[in-house]
C-alpha positions in Angstrom: 7.7 -22.7 11.0 8.5 -20.7 8.0 8.0 -17.0 9.5 9.2 -15.6 5.9 6.1 -17.6 4.0 3.8 -15.8 7.0 5.5 -12.5 6.6 4.4 -12.9 2.9 0.6 -13.9 3.6 1.1 -10.6 6.0 2.5 -8.1 3.4 0.0 -9.5 1.3 -3.3 -8.7 3.3 -2.0 -5.6 4.1 -2.1 -4.3 0.6 -5.3 -5.7 0.0 -6.5 -3.5 3.3 -3.9 -1.0 2.3 -6.0 -0.8 -1.2 -9.6 -0.8 0.2 -9.0 2.4 2.9 -7.2 3.9 -0.1 -10.3 3.7 -2.5 -12.0 4.3 0.2 -10.3 7.7 1.0 -10.7 8.9 -2.6 -13.9 7.7 -4.6 -15.3 9.5 -1.7 -19.3 10.3 -2.5 -19.0 7.6 -5.5 -21.9 5.5 -5.5 -22.0 2.1 -3.2 -17.8 3.2 -2.5 -18.5 1.1 0.7 -19.0 -2.1 -0.6 -16.4 -1.7 -2.8 -13.7 -0.4 -1.0 -15.1 -3.6 1.7 -14.5 -5.9 -1.0 -10.9 -5.2 -0.3 -10.5 -4.4 3.1 -12.4 -7.7 4.7 -10.2 -9.8 3.2 -7.1 -7.9 3.9 -8.4 -7.3 7.4 -9.4 -11.7 7.6 -5.9 -12.6 6.0 -4.1 -10.2 8.4 -5.9 -11.4 12.2 -5.8 -15.3 10.2 -1.6 -14.5 10.0 -1.5 -14.1 13.8 -3.1 -16.8 15.1 -2.1 -20.4 15.7 -4.0 -22.1 13.5 -3.3 -19.6 11.1 0.2 -20.5 10.9 -0.2 -23.9 10.9 -2.5 -23.2 7.7 -0.2 -21.0 5.9 2.2 -23.5 5.7 0.6 -25.9 3.8 1.1 -25.6 -0.2 -2.8 -25.4 -0.7 -3.1 -22.3 1.1 -1.0 -20.3 -0.6 -2.9 -21.4 -4.1 -5.7 -20.4 -2.8 -4.0 -17.0 -1.6 -2.6 -16.7 -4.7 -5.9 -17.0 -7.1 -7.8 -14.8 -4.5 -5.0 -12.2 -3.6 -5.1 -12.2 -7.8 -8.6 -11.5 -8.4 -8.3 -8.8 -6.0 -5.4 -7.0 -7.1 -7.7 -7.5 -10.8 -11.0 -5.9 -8.8 -8.8 -3.6 -7.8 -7.6 -2.0 -10.7 -11.4 -2.5 -12.4 -12.6 -0.3 -9.6 
């Protein structure tokens, strides 16, 4: 298995998770802050959890998985700046 590819997925998941948690802390008191932050936290947490499961590791070796995660990750990155 290509561990470098799996580590790239994990780093992307960690980045989304970290940005969501940082946003949650720094926008304390803002309206609907939790729901806005969860948009980043949930996908990051799910991808991180999947990266440790055996079926997730197999899925991550697929080029379609890389494209899917790149598109979703790009959208989440744009959302994090707009947020």
